[in-house]
C-alpha positions as protocol buffer text, in pm:
chain_id: "A"
residue {
  index: 1
  type: MET
  ca { x: 519 y: -1915 z: -35 }
}
residue {
  index: 2
  type: PRO
  ca { x: 243 y: -2080 z: 188 }
}
residue {
  index: 3
  type: TRP
  ca { x: -9 y: -1962 z: -20 }
}
residue {
  index: 4
  type: HIS
  ca { x: 86 y: -2106 z: -342 }
}
residue {
  index: 5
  type: GLY
  ca { x: -153 y: -2385 z: -483 }
}
residue {
  index: 6
  type: GLN
  ca { x: -380 y: -2307 z: -194 }
}
residue {
  index: 7
  type: GLY
  ca { x: -664 y: -2150 z: -382 }
}
residue {
  index: 8
  type: ALA
  ca { x: -774 y: -1788 z: -481 }
}
residue {
  index: 9
  type: TYR
  ca { x: -883 y: -1729 z: -110 }
}
residue {
  index: 10
  type: ALA
  ca { x: -523 y: -1788 z: 13 }
}
residue {
  index: 11
  type: VAL
  ca { x: -376 y: -1572 z: -274 }
}
residue {
  index: 12
  type: TRP
  ca { x: -627 y: -1293 z: -198 }
}
residue {
  index: 13
  type: LEU
  ca { x: -548 y: -1268 z: 157 }
}
residue {
  index: 14
  type: SER
  ca { x: -162 y: -1272 z: 100 }
}
residue {
  index: 15
  type: GLU
  ca { x: -208 y: -1015 z: -182 }
}
residue {
  index: 16
  type: ILE
  ca { x: -403 y: -776 z: 72 }
}
residue {
  index: 17
  type: ILE
  ca { x: -172 y: -837 z: 384 }
}
residue {
  index: 18
  type: LEU
  ca { x: 144 y: -769 z: 165 }
}
residue {
  index: 19
  type: GLN
  ca { x: 12 y: -419 z: 10 }
}
residue {
  index: 20
  type: GLN
  ca { x: 255 y: -174 z: 131 }
}
residue {
  index: 21
  type: THR
  ca { x: 419 y: -456 z: 373 }
}
residue {
  index: 22
  type: ARG
  ca { x: 740 y: -637 z: 351 }
}
residue {
  index: 23
  type: PHE
  ca { x: 724 y: -1005 z: 306 }
}
residue {
  index: 24
  type: GLU
  ca { x: 895 y: -1075 z: 635 }
}
residue {
  index: 25
  type: GLN
  ca { x: 645 y: -844 z: 833 }
}
residue {
  index: 26
  type: GLY
  ca { x: 347 y: -984 z: 652 }
}
residue {
  index: 27
  type: LEU
  ca { x: 409 y: -1359 z: 658 }
}
residue {
  index: 28
  type: PRO
  ca { x: 314 y: -1394 z: 1051 }
}
residue {
  index: 29
  type: TYR
  ca { x: -14 y: -1212 z: 976 }
}
residue {
  index: 30
  type: TYR
  ca { x: -111 y: -1432 z: 711 }
}
residue {
  index: 31
  type: LEU
  ca { x: -39 y: -1735 z: 899 }
}
residue {
  index: 32
  type: LYS
  ca { x: -251 y: -1607 z: 1171 }
}
residue {
  index: 33
  type: PHE
  ca { x: -532 y: -1515 z: 961 }
}
residue {
  index: 34
  type: ILE
  ca { x: -541 y: -1820 z: 782 }
}
residue {
  index: 35
  type: GLU
  ca { x: -542 y: -2046 z: 1100 }
}
residue {
  index: 36
  type: SER
  ca { x: -807 y: -1817 z: 1239 }
}
residue {
  index: 37
  type: PHE
  ca { x: -1025 y: -1816 z: 925 }
}
residue {
  index: 38
  type: PRO
  ca { x: -964 y: -2106 z: 717 }
}
residue {
  index: 39
  type: SER
  ca { x: -1207 y: -2018 z: 449 }
}
residue {
  index: 40
  type: VAL
  ca { x: -1369 y: -1688 z: 320 }
}
residue {
  index: 41
  type: ASN
  ca { x: -1678 y: -1773 z: 491 }
}
residue {
  index: 42
  type: ASP
  ca { x: -1501 y: -1777 z: 832 }
}
residue {
  index: 43
  type: LEU
  ca { x: -1367 y: -1457 z: 773 }
}
residue {
  index: 44
  type: ALA
  ca { x: -1720 y: -1321 z: 668 }
}
residue {
  index: 45
  type: ASN
  ca { x: -1868 y: -1448 z: 949 }
}
residue {
  index: 46
  type: ALA
  ca { x: -1611 y: -1332 z: 1204 }
}
residue {
  index: 47
  type: PRO
  ca { x: -1690 y: -1011 z: 1432 }
}
residue {
  index: 48
  type: SER
  ca { x: -1520 y: -694 z: 1303 }
}
residue {
  index: 49
  type: GLU
  ca { x: -1326 y: -661 z: 1655 }
}
residue {
  index: 50
  type: ARG
  ca { x: -1176 y: -987 z: 1602 }
}
residue {
  index: 51
  type: VAL
  ca { x: -1034 y: -893 z: 1237 }
}
residue {
  index: 52
  type: MET
  ca { x: -915 y: -557 z: 1354 }
}
residue {
  index: 53
  type: GLN
  ca { x: -728 y: -733 z: 1659 }
}
residue {
  index: 54
  type: LEU
  ca { x: -553 y: -987 z: 1432 }
}
residue {
  index: 55
  type: TRP
  ca { x: -451 y: -698 z: 1227 }
}
residue {
  index: 56
  type: GLN
  ca { x: -316 y: -498 z: 1508 }
}
residue {
  index: 57
  type: GLY
  ca { x: 26 y: -366 z: 1431 }
}
residue {
  index: 58
  type: LEU
  ca { x: 25 y: -423 z: 1064 }
}
residue {
  index: 59
  type: GLY
  ca { x: -81 y: -55 z: 960 }
}
residue {
  index: 60
  type: TYR
  ca { x: -297 y: 76 z: 693 }
}
residue {
  index: 61
  type: TYR
  ca { x: -613 y: -36 z: 894 }
}
residue {
  index: 62
  type: SER
  ca { x: -861 y: 35 z: 598 }
}
residue {
  index: 63
  type: ARG
  ca { x: -717 y: -284 z: 411 }
}
residue {
  index: 64
  type: ALA
  ca { x: -855 y: -507 z: 730 }
}
residue {
  index: 65
  type: ARG
  ca { x: -1197 y: -332 z: 698 }
}
residue {
  index: 66
  type: ASN
  ca { x: -1206 y: -386 z: 321 }
}
residue {
  index: 67
  type: LEU
  ca { x: -1088 y: -729 z: 352 }
}
residue {
  index: 68
  type: HIS
  ca { x: -1380 y: -818 z: 583 }
}
residue {
  index: 69
  type: LYS
  ca { x: -1618 y: -638 z: 376 }
}
residue {
  index: 70
  type: ALA
  ca { x: -1494 y: -798 z: 67 }
}
residue {
  index: 71
  type: ALA
  ca { x: -1532 y: -1150 z: 226 }
}
residue {
  index: 72
  type: GLN
  ca { x: -1896 y: -1059 z: 314 }
}
residue {
  index: 73
  type: THR
  ca { x: -1944 y: -993 z: -44 }
}
residue {
  index: 74
  type: ILE
  ca { x: -1826 y: -1303 z: -151 }
}
residue {
  index: 75
  type: ARG
  ca { x: -2055 y: -1492 z: 111 }
}
residue {
  index: 76
  type: ASP
  ca { x: -2365 y: -1286 z: 5 }
}
residue {
  index: 77
  type: GLU
  ca { x: -2318 y: -1242 z: -377 }
}
residue {
  index: 78
  type: PHE
  ca { x: -2123 y: -1525 z: -485 }
}
residue {
  index: 79
  type: GLY
  ca { x: -2241 y: -1795 z: -258 }
}
residue {
  index: 80
  type: GLY
  ca { x: -1920 y: -1823 z: -62 }
}
residue {
  index: 81
  type: VAL
  ca { x: -1744 y: -1912 z: -390 }
}
residue {
  index: 82
  type: PHE
  ca { x: -1434 y: -1694 z: -480 }
}
residue {
  index: 83
  type: PRO
  ca { x: -1520 y: -1501 z: -807 }
}
residue {
  index: 84
  type: ASN
  ca { x: -1325 y: -1638 z: -1094 }
}
residue {
  index: 85
  type: THR
  ca { x: -1290 y: -1365 z: -1348 }
}
residue {
  index: 86
  type: TYR
  ca { x: -1083 y: -1037 z: -1355 }
}
residue {
  index: 87
  type: GLU
  ca { x: -1396 y: -813 z: -1374 }
}
residue {
  index: 88
  type: ALA
  ca { x: -1559 y: -987 z: -1065 }
}
residue {
  index: 89
  type: ILE
  ca { x: -1251 y: -988 z: -858 }
}
residue {
  index: 90
  type: LEU
  ca { x: -1203 y: -617 z: -935 }
}
residue {
  index: 91
  type: SER
  ca { x: -1554 y: -534 z: -826 }
}
residue {
  index: 92
  type: LEU
  ca { x: -1464 y: -633 z: -469 }
}
residue {
  index: 93
  type: THR
  ca { x: -1405 y: -393 z: -183 }
}
residue {
  index: 94
  type: GLY
  ca { x: -1016 y: -301 z: -166 }
}
residue {
  index: 95
  type: ILE
  ca { x: -939 y: -454 z: -491 }
}
residue {
  index: 96
  type: GLY
  ca { x: -762 y: -250 z: -748 }
}
residue {
  index: 97
  type: PRO
  ca { x: -600 y: -342 z: -1099 }
}
residue {
  index: 98
  type: TYR
  ca { x: -314 y: -481 z: -960 }
}
residue {
  index: 99
  type: SER
  ca { x: -432 y: -682 z: -688 }
}
residue {
  index: 100
  type: ALA
  ca { x: -712 y: -821 z: -927 }
}
residue {
  index: 101
  type: ALA
  ca { x: -467 y: -901 z: -1204 }
}
residue {
  index: 102
  type: ALA
  ca { x: -233 y: -1060 z: -945 }
}
residue {
  index: 103
  type: ILE
  ca { x: -509 y: -1282 z: -813 }
}
residue {
  index: 104
  type: ALA
  ca { x: -666 y: -1372 z: -1162 }
}
residue {
  index: 105
  type: SER
  ca { x: -312 y: -1484 z: -1279 }
}
residue {
  index: 106
  type: PHE
  ca { x: -176 y: -1675 z: -974 }
}
residue {
  index: 107
  type: ALA
  ca { x: -506 y: -1836 z: -886 }
}
residue {
  index: 108
  type: PHE
  ca { x: -678 y: -1901 z: -1229 }
}
residue {
  index: 109
  type: GLY
  ca { x: -435 y: -1846 z: -1475 }
}
residue {
  index: 110
  type: LEU
  ca { x: -591 y: -1561 z: -1627 }
}
residue {
  index: 111
  type: PRO
  ca { x: -375 y: -1333 z: -1864 }
}
residue {
  index: 112
  type: HIS
  ca { x: -360 y: -1019 z: -1671 }
}
residue {
  index: 113
  type: ALA
  ca { x: -35 y: -843 z: -1654 }
}
residue {
  index: 114
  type: VAL
  ca { x: 55 y: -724 z: -1280 }
}
residue {
  index: 115
  type: VAL
  ca { x: 228 y: -399 z: -1249 }
}
residue {
  index: 116
  type: ASP
  ca { x: 369 y: -319 z: -898 }
}
residue {
  index: 117
  type: GLY
  ca { x: 683 y: -137 z: -756 }
}
residue {
  index: 118
  type: ASN
  ca { x: 904 y: -404 z: -860 }
}
residue {
  index: 119
  type: VAL
  ca { x: 755 y: -424 z: -1240 }
}
residue {
  index: 120
  type: TYR
  ca { x: 764 y: -28 z: -1257 }
}
residue {
  index: 121
  type: ARG
  ca { x: 1133 y: -47 z: -1185 }
}
residue {
  index: 122
  type: VAL
  ca { x: 1232 y: -321 z: -1417 }
}
residue {
  index: 123
  type: LEU
  ca { x: 1039 y: -206 z: -1715 }
}
residue {
  index: 124
  type: GLY
  ca { x: 1133 y: 169 z: -1651 }
}
residue {
  index: 125
  type: ARG
  ca { x: 1496 y: 104 z: -1623 }
}
residue {
  index: 126
  type: ILE
  ca { x: 1521 y: -158 z: -1920 }
}
residue {
  index: 127
  type: TYR
  ca { x: 1299 y: 70 z: -2147 }
}
residue {
  index: 128
  type: GLY
  ca { x: 1433 y: 375 z: -2019 }
}
residue {
  index: 129
  type: ILE
  ca { x: 1069 y: 538 z: -1969 }
}
residue {
  index: 130
  type: GLU
  ca { x: 1082 y: 864 z: -1808 }
}
residue {
  index: 131
  type: THR
  ca { x: 711 y: 913 z: -1774 }
}
residue {
  index: 132
  type: ALA
  ca { x: 609 y: 940 z: -1416 }
}
residue {
  index: 133
  type: ILE
  ca { x: 483 y: 621 z: -1253 }
}
residue {
  index: 134
  type: ASP
  ca { x: 251 y: 811 z: -1037 }
}
residue {
  index: 135
  type: SER
  ca { x: 74 y: 996 z: -1319 }
}
residue {
  index: 136
  type: THR
  ca { x: -240 y: 874 z: -1514 }
}
residue {
  index: 137
  type: LYS
  ca { x: -36 y: 879 z: -1833 }
}
residue {
  index: 138
  type: GLY
  ca { x: 254 y: 662 z: -1652 }
}
residue {
  index: 139
  type: LYS
  ca { x: 33 y: 400 z: -1521 }
}
residue {
  index: 140
  type: LYS
  ca { x: -155 y: 355 z: -1864 }
}
residue {
  index: 141
  type: GLU
  ca { x: 173 y: 343 z: -2049 }
}
residue {
  index: 142
  type: PHE
  ca { x: 343 y: 89 z: -1817 }
}
residue {
  index: 143
  type: GLN
  ca { x: 11 y: -98 z: -1806 }
}
residue {
  index: 144
  type: ALA
  ca { x: 23 y: -136 z: -2163 }
}
residue {
  index: 145
  type: LEU
  ca { x: 391 y: -238 z: -2194 }
}
residue {
  index: 146
  type: ALA
  ca { x: 351 y: -506 z: -1942 }
}
residue {
  index: 147
  type: ASP
  ca { x: 30 y: -636 z: -2117 }
}
residue {
  index: 148
  type: THR
  ca { x: 216 y: -670 z: -2437 }
}
residue {
  index: 149
  type: LEU
  ca { x: 534 y: -835 z: -2260 }
}
residue {
  index: 150
  type: LEU
  ca { x: 301 y: -1088 z: -2078 }
}
residue {
  index: 151
  type: ASP
  ca { x: 315 y: -1454 z: -2157 }
}
residue {
  index: 152
  type: PRO
  ca { x: -57 y: -1552 z: -2208 }
}
residue {
  index: 153
  type: LYS
  ca { x: 13 y: -1922 z: -2160 }
}
residue {
  index: 154
  type: LEU
  ca { x: 180 y: -1866 z: -1845 }
}
residue {
  index: 155
  type: PRO
  ca { x: 64 y: -1532 z: -1670 }
}
residue {
  index: 156
  type: GLY
  ca { x: 95 y: -1644 z: -1341 }
}
residue {
  index: 157
  type: ASP
  ca { x: 465 y: -1773 z: -1385 }
}
residue {
  index: 158
  type: PHE
  ca { x: 547 y: -1439 z: -1588 }
}
residue {
  index: 159
  type: ASN
  ca { x: 405 y: -1212 z: -1326 }
}
residue {
  index: 160
  type: GLN
  ca { x: 587 y: -1376 z: -1038 }
}
residue {
  index: 161
  type: ALA
  ca { x: 926 y: -1408 z: -1238 }
}
residue {
  index: 162
  type: ILE
  ca { x: 921 y: -1008 z: -1327 }
}
residue {
  index: 163
  type: MET
  ca { x: 796 y: -920 z: -970 }
}
residue {
  index: 164
  type: ASN
  ca { x: 1063 y: -1143 z: -813 }
}
residue {
  index: 165
  type: PHE
  ca { x: 1355 y: -994 z: -1049 }
}
residue {
  index: 166
  type: GLY
  ca { x: 1283 y: -653 z: -940 }
}
residue {
  index: 167
  type: ALA
  ca { x: 1273 y: -749 z: -574 }
}
residue {
  index: 168
  type: THR
  ca { x: 1580 y: -951 z: -566 }
}
residue {
  index: 169
  type: HIS
  ca { x: 1807 y: -836 z: -875 }
}
residue {
  index: 170
  type: CYS
  ca { x: 1683 y: -495 z: -1025 }
}
residue {
  index: 171
  type: THR
  ca { x: 1645 y: -349 z: -658 }
}
residue {
  index: 172
  type: PRO
  ca { x: 1596 y: 18 z: -576 }
}
residue {
  index: 173
  type: GLN
  ca { x: 1928 y: 58 z: -407 }
}
residue {
  index: 174
  type: GLN
  ca { x: 2225 y: -110 z: -524 }
}
residue {
  index: 175
  type: PRO
  ca { x: 2079 y: -326 z: -814 }
}
residue {
  index: 176
  type: LYS
  ca { x: 2293 y: -603 z: -953 }
}
residue {
  index: 177
  type: CYS
  ca { x: 2365 y: -434 z: -1293 }
}
residue {
  index: 178
  type: GLU
  ca { x: 2708 y: -598 z: -1357 }
}
residue {
  index: 179
  type: THR
  ca { x: 2543 y: -966 z: -1369 }
}
residue {
  index: 180
  type: CYS
  ca { x: 2239 y: -849 z: -1493 }
}
residue {
  index: 181
  type: PRO
  ca { x: 2111 y: -1063 z: -1794 }
}
residue {
  index: 182
  type: PHE
  ca { x: 1963 y: -734 z: -1948 }
}
residue {
  index: 183
  type: ASN
  ca { x: 2273 y: -500 z: -1900 }
}
residue {
  index: 184
  type: LYS
  ca { x: 2357 y: -513 z: -2292 }
}
residue {
  index: 185
  type: GLU
  ca { x: 1995 y: -356 z: -2379 }
}
residue {
  index: 186
  type: CYS
  ca { x: 1912 y: -192 z: -2049 }
}
residue {
  index: 187
  type: SER
  ca { x: 1866 y: 180 z: -2125 }
}
residue {
  index: 188
  type: ALA
  ca { x: 1898 y: 314 z: -1780 }
}
residue {
  index: 189
  type: TYR
  ca { x: 2244 y: 98 z: -1715 }
}
residue {
  index: 190
  type: LEU
  ca { x: 2368 y: 214 z: -2078 }
}
residue {
  index: 191
  type: THR
  ca { x: 2288 y: 577 z: -2012 }
}
residue {
  index: 192
  type: GLU
  ca { x: 2378 y: 593 z: -1640 }
}
residue {
  index: 193
  type: ARG
  ca { x: 2006 y: 661 z: -1531 }
}
residue {
  index: 194
  type: VAL
  ca { x: 1964 y: 350 z: -1311 }
}
residue {
  index: 195
  type: GLN
  ca { x: 1953 y: 550 z: -975 }
}
residue {
  index: 196
  type: THR
  ca { x: 1696 y: 801 z: -1133 }
}
residue {
  index: 197
  type: LEU
  ca { x: 1450 y: 549 z: -1296 }
}
residue {
  index: 198
  type: PRO
  ca { x: 1168 y: 505 z: -1268 }
}
residue {
  index: 199
  type: TYR
  ca { x: 1059 y: 861 z: -1201 }
}
residue {
  index: 200
  type: LYS
  ca { x: 801 y: 1018 z: -968 }
}
residue {
  index: 201
  type: GLU
  ca { x: 679 y: 1353 z: -997 }
}
residue {
  index: 202
  type: LYS
  ca { x: 455 y: 1405 z: -666 }
}
residue {
  index: 203
  type: LYS
  ca { x: 626 y: 1429 z: -320 }
}
residue {
  index: 204
  type: ILE
  ca { x: 426 y: 1335 z: -23 }
}
residue {
  index: 205
  type: LYS
  ca { x: 368 y: 1618 z: 211 }
}
residue {
  index: 206
  type: LEU
  ca { x: 350 y: 1492 z: 579 }
}
residue {
  index: 207
  type: LYS
  ca { x: 70 y: 1650 z: 811 }
}
residue {
  index: 208
  type: GLN
  ca { x: 198 y: 1701 z: 1163 }
}
residue {
  index: 209
  type: ARG
  ca { x: -76 y: 1624 z: 1414 }
}
residue {
  index: 210
  type: PHE
  ca { x: -49 y: 1648 z: 1801 }
}
residue {
  index: 211
  type: LEU
  ca { x: -254 y: 1377 z: 1997 }
}
residue {
  index: 212
  type: HIS
  ca { x: -339 y: 1374 z: 2359 }
}
residue {
  index: 213
  type: PHE
  ca { x: -436 y: 1041 z: 2513 }
}
residue {
  index: 214
  type: ILE
  ca { x: -581 y: 998 z: 2874 }
}
residue {
  index: 215
  type: LEU
  ca { x: -564 y: 666 z: 3065 }
}
residue {
  index: 216
  type: LEU
  ca { x: -870 y: 674 z: 3288 }
}
residue {
  index: 217
  type: GLU
  ca { x: -843 y: 360 z: 3509 }
}
residue {
  index: 218
  type: SER
  ca { x: -962 y: 209 z: 3827 }
}
residue {
  index: 219
  type: ASP
  ca { x: -825 y: -131 z: 3968 }
}
residue {
  index: 220
  type: SER
  ca { x: -1055 y: -302 z: 3742 }
}
residue {
  index: 221
  type: HIS
  ca { x: -1182 y: -79 z: 3469 }
}
residue {
  index: 222
  type: ILE
  ca { x: -1055 y: 144 z: 3178 }
}
residue {
  index: 223
  type: ILE
  ca { x: -1216 y: 354 z: 2937 }
}
residue {
  index: 224
  type: VAL
  ca { x: -1145 y: 289 z: 2551 }
}
residue {
  index: 225
  type: GLN
  ca { x: -1339 y: 429 z: 2251 }
}
residue {
  index: 226
  type: GLU
  ca { x: -1387 y: 310 z: 1903 }
}
residue {
  index: 227
  type: ARG
  ca { x: -1244 y: 515 z: 1634 }
}
residue {
  index: 228
  type: ARG
  ca { x: -1525 y: 610 z: 1392 }
}
residue {
  index: 229
  type: GLY
  ca { x: -1536 y: 859 z: 1093 }
}
residue {
  index: 230
  type: LYS
  ca { x: -1279 y: 873 z: 800 }
}
residue {
  index: 231
  type: ASP
  ca { x: -983 y: 929 z: 988 }
}
residue {
  index: 232
  type: ILE
  ca { x: -682 y: 725 z: 1095 }
}
residue {
  index: 233
  type: TRP
  ca { x: -728 y: 400 z: 1284 }
}
residue {
  index: 234
  type: GLN
  ca { x: -1105 y: 368 z: 1198 }
}
residue {
  index: 235
  type: GLY
  ca { x: -1244 y: 62 z: 1364 }
}
residue {
  index: 236
  type: LEU
  ca { x: -985 y: 29 z: 1613 }
}
residue {
  index: 237
  type: TYR
  ca { x: -996 y: 139 z: 1950 }
}
residue {
  index: 238
  type: THR
  ca { x: -774 y: 377 z: 2124 }
}
residue {
  index: 239
  type: LEU
  ca { x: -772 y: 554 z: 2489 }
}
residue {
  index: 240
  type: PRO
  ca { x: -990 y: 883 z: 2461 }
}
residue {
  index: 241
  type: MET
  ca { x: -801 y: 1132 z: 2253 }
}
residue {
  index: 242
  type: LEU
  ca { x: -784 y: 1495 z: 2237 }
}
residue {
  index: 243
  type: GLU
  ca { x: -633 y: 1646 z: 1929 }
}
residue {
  index: 244
  type: LEU
  ca { x: -463 y: 1996 z: 1958 }
}
residue {
  index: 245
  type: SER
  ca { x: -356 y: 2255 z: 1688 }
}
residue {
  index: 246
  type: ASP
  ca { x: 0 y: 2305 z: 1803 }
}
residue {
  index: 247
  type: ASP
  ca { x: 249 y: 2115 z: 2019 }
}
residue {
  index: 248
  type: ARG
  ca { x: 197 y: 2199 z: 2373 }
}
residue {
  index: 249
  type: LEU
  ca { x: 86 y: 2034 z: 2679 }
}
residue {
  index: 250
  type: ALA
  ca { x: -290 y: 1978 z: 2719 }
}
residue {
  index: 251
  type: LEU
  ca { x: -390 y: 2186 z: 3002 }
}
residue {
  index: 252
  type: ASP
  ca { x: -698 y: 2160 z: 3256 }
}
residue {
  index: 253
  type: ASN
  ca { x: -909 y: 2378 z: 3045 }
}
residue {
  index: 254
  type: ASP
  ca { x: -835 y: 2168 z: 2753 }
}
residue {
  index: 255
  type: TRP
  ca { x: -948 y: 1846 z: 2910 }
}
residue {
  index: 256
  type: LYS
  ca { x: -1247 y: 2002 z: 3077 }
}
residue {
  index: 257
  type: GLY
  ca { x: -1372 y: 2116 z: 2730 }
}
residue {
  index: 258
  type: PHE
  ca { x: -1293 y: 1744 z: 2614 }
}
residue {
  index: 259
  type: PHE
  ca { x: -1470 y: 1571 z: 2911 }
}
residue {
  index: 260
  type: LYS
  ca { x: -1782 y: 1790 z: 2833 }
}
residue {
  index: 261
  type: THR
  ca { x: -1804 y: 1704 z: 2465 }
}
residue {
  index: 262
  type: GLN
  ca { x: -1802 y: 1327 z: 2591 }
}
residue {
  index: 263
  type: GLY
  ca { x: -2075 y: 1390 z: 2865 }
}
residue {
  index: 264
  type: TRP
  ca { x: -1843 y: 1303 z: 3138 }
}
residue {
  index: 265
  type: THR
  ca { x: -1921 y: 1499 z: 3465 }
}
residue {
  index: 266
  type: GLY
  ca { x: -1827 y: 1511 z: 3799 }
}
residue {
  index: 267
  type: PHE
  ca { x: -1447 y: 1451 z: 3729 }
}
residue {
  index: 268
  type: ARG
  ca { x: -1241 y: 1621 z: 3988 }
}
residue {
  index: 269
  type: GLY
  ca { x: -913 y: 1422 z: 3940 }
}
residue {
  index: 270
  type: GLU
  ca { x: -534 y: 1519 z: 3921 }
}
residue {
  index: 271
  type: LEU
  ca { x: -394 y: 1459 z: 3539 }
}
residue {
  index: 272
  type: ALA
  ca { x: -41 y: 1364 z: 3505 }
}
residue {
  index: 273
  type: LEU
  ca { x: 195 y: 1319 z: 3192 }
}
residue {
  index: 274
  type: ILE
  ca { x: 327 y: 979 z: 3186 }
}
residue {
  index: 275
  type: GLY
  ca { x: 454 y: 931 z: 2835 }
}
residue {
  index: 276
  type: GLU
  ca { x: 547 y: 1065 z: 2472 }
}
residue {
  index: 277
  type: GLU
  ca { x: 578 y: 869 z: 2167 }
}
residue {
  index: 278
  type: SER
  ca { x: 599 y: 950 z: 1783 }
}
residue {
  index: 279
  type: GLN
  ca { x: 469 y: 754 z: 1489 }
}
residue {
  index: 280
  type: LEU
  ca { x: 538 y: 826 z: 1108 }
}
residue {
  index: 281
  type: LEU
  ca { x: 222 y: 703 z: 893 }
}
residue {
  index: 282
  type: SER
  ca { x: 215 y: 734 z: 504 }
}
residue {
  index: 283
  type: HIS
  ca { x: 105 y: 1107 z: 492 }
}
residue {
  index: 284
  type: GLN
  ca { x: 95 y: 1196 z: 871 }
}
residue {
  index: 285
  type: LYS
  ca { x: 349 y: 1237 z: 1152 }
}
residue {
  index: 286
  type: LEU
  ca { x: 192 y: 1192 z: 1496 }
}
residue {
  index: 287
  type: LYS
  ca { x: 345 y: 1344 z: 1809 }
}
residue {
  index: 288
  type: MET
  ca { x: 125 y: 1188 z: 2089 }
}
residue {
  index: 289
  type: ARG
  ca { x: 153 y: 1244 z: 2467 }
}
residue {
  index: 290
  type: PHE
  ca { x: -8 y: 1007 z: 2724 }
}
residue {
  index: 291
  type: TYR
  ca { x: -177 y: 1137 z: 3049 }
}
residue {
  index: 292
  type: ARG
  ca { x: -328 y: 919 z: 3350 }
}
residue {
  index: 293
  type: ALA
  ca { x: -598 y: 995 z: 3603 }
}
residue {
  index: 294
  type: ALA
  ca { x: -775 y: 772 z: 3850 }
}
residue {
  index: 295
  type: MET
  ca { x: -1122 y: 692 z: 3716 }
}
residue {
  index: 296
  type: PRO
  ca { x: -1395 y: 813 z: 3956 }
}
residue {
  index: 297
  type: ASP
  ca { x: -1630 y: 546 z: 4107 }
}
residue {
  index: 298
  type: THR
  ca { x: -1923 y: 699 z: 3927 }
}
residue {
  index: 299
  type: PHE
  ca { x: -1752 y: 652 z: 3599 }
}
residue {
  index: 300
  type: VAL
  ca { x: -1682 y: 277 z: 3633 }
}
residue {
  index: 301
  type: GLY
  ca { x: -2018 y: 140 z: 3572 }
}
residue {
  index: 302
  type: GLN
  ca { x: -2122 y: 409 z: 3327 }
}
residue {
  index: 303
  type: TYR
  ca { x: -1832 y: 455 z: 3090 }
}
residue {
  index: 304
  type: GLY
  ca { x: -1573 y: 175 z: 3199 }
}
residue {
  index: 305
  type: ILE
  ca { x: -1513 y: -163 z: 3043 }
}
residue {
  index: 306
  type: ALA
  ca { x: -1353 y: -437 z: 3247 }
}
residue {
  index: 307
  type: LYS
  ca { x: -973 y: -460 z: 3176 }
}
residue {
  index: 308
  type: GLU
  ca { x: -1002 y: -831 z: 3083 }
}
residue {
  index: 309
  type: GLN
  ca { x: -1258 y: -725 z: 2822 }
}
residue {
  index: 310
  type: ALA
  ca { x: -1067 y: -433 z: 2676 }
}
residue {
  index: 311
  type: ALA
  ca { x: -768 y: -663 z: 2638 }
}
residue {
  index: 312
  type: SER
  ca { x: -958 y: -837 z: 2344 }
}
residue {
  index: 313
  type: TYR
  ca { x: -997 y: -508 z: 2131 }
}
residue {
  index: 314
  type: GLY
  ca { x: -785 y: -427 z: 1840 }
}
residue {
  index: 315
  type: TYR
  ca { x: -547 y: -129 z: 1898 }
}
residue {
  index: 316
  type: PRO
  ca { x: -311 y: 94 z: 1694 }
}
residue {
  index: 317
  type: LYS
  ca { x: 19 y: -57 z: 1748 }
}
residue {
  index: 318
  type: THR
  ca { x: 148 y: 277 z: 1958 }
}
residue {
  index: 319
  type: ILE
  ca { x: -158 y: 240 z: 2198 }
}
residue {
  index: 320
  type: ALA
  ca { x: -124 y: -150 z: 2201 }
}
residue {
  index: 321
  type: ALA
  ca { x: 239 y: -107 z: 2309 }
}
residue {
  index: 322
  type: PHE
  ca { x: 166 y: 170 z: 2563 }
}
residue {
  index: 323
  type: LEU
  ca { x: -108 y: -50 z: 2736 }
}
residue {
  index: 324
  type: GLN
  ca { x: 118 y: -346 z: 2740 }
}
residue {
  index: 325
  type: LYS
  ca { x: 394 y: -149 z: 2901 }
}
residue {
  index: 326
  type: LYS
  ca { x: 168 y: -17 z: 3167 }
}
residue {
  index: 327
  type: LYS
  ca { x: 26 y: -374 z: 3236 }
}
residue {
  index: 328
  type: GLY
  ca { x: 386 y: -481 z: 3233 }
}
residue {
  index: 329
  type: SER
  ca { x: 500 y: -192 z: 3500 }
}
residue {
  index: 330
  type: ALA
  ca { x: 184 y: -292 z: 3709 }
}
residue {
  index: 331
  type: SER
  ca { x: 237 y: -678 z: 3756 }
}
């Protein structure tokens, strides 16, 4: 891996990017970040818009905000030097026990066991553990077992080995049980529970949301808005957005009410539905509709942003794809 042997900053960056992300998807982002911000101070000093722009399309955008905040903490409270104790690493924004253990063992050789999805699967199957991995009891039980098994002399190698074994051999579907070196002692294999372990007790309930975006543009300007508050896409930019409670088209009265909340007066244009998209997030299912209207001249200087300037902002991937498609069709 390109971050191996490159110090704690590189390890930390890779760990945050690869949270809930496949290696193949995360690697290009790691390379972009390490090229744009070679040191933790470079990242700390970067504008938040630049950080969010580089993260665009990777999802789980709170990771990018936490990454930037943690870099600023390292700059301001640790003199720009990445902390070298488990407790100090754990104190950084966006770092939990798993990431702190990974960074501590990989970068500093500290004896802290990593427990990720791969480790849960390996230990759950070999030891036949039926305690739910998403329960408080289960998390403590698996962590205690991993701590007991950890090789204190080579904690980084041990953590890498068990994680890689889970990722390549003891896989979620179609694990290679017949050639597994543990098949004579694996409880799940011997009792035909490979497909049921490890066990989860909670099922994610998806919230359905209906989002409507309006493309207000002139030849040279467009209106985009930063997402604020504790909701999806915080810190990114979108087209102006109206949310409805059910699956219906946004009518004139809906848009008039929305424009009023924005303080936009004097709009008399025609709205047209120009596209529909869907997106599945971890806990939400989004149905999105896109509308277009010509931007009144009075809006250009007051609310509009030059299209060249707007292109430098970070957007959710669906919005970015829509704007790119719109740009391509206009050229």
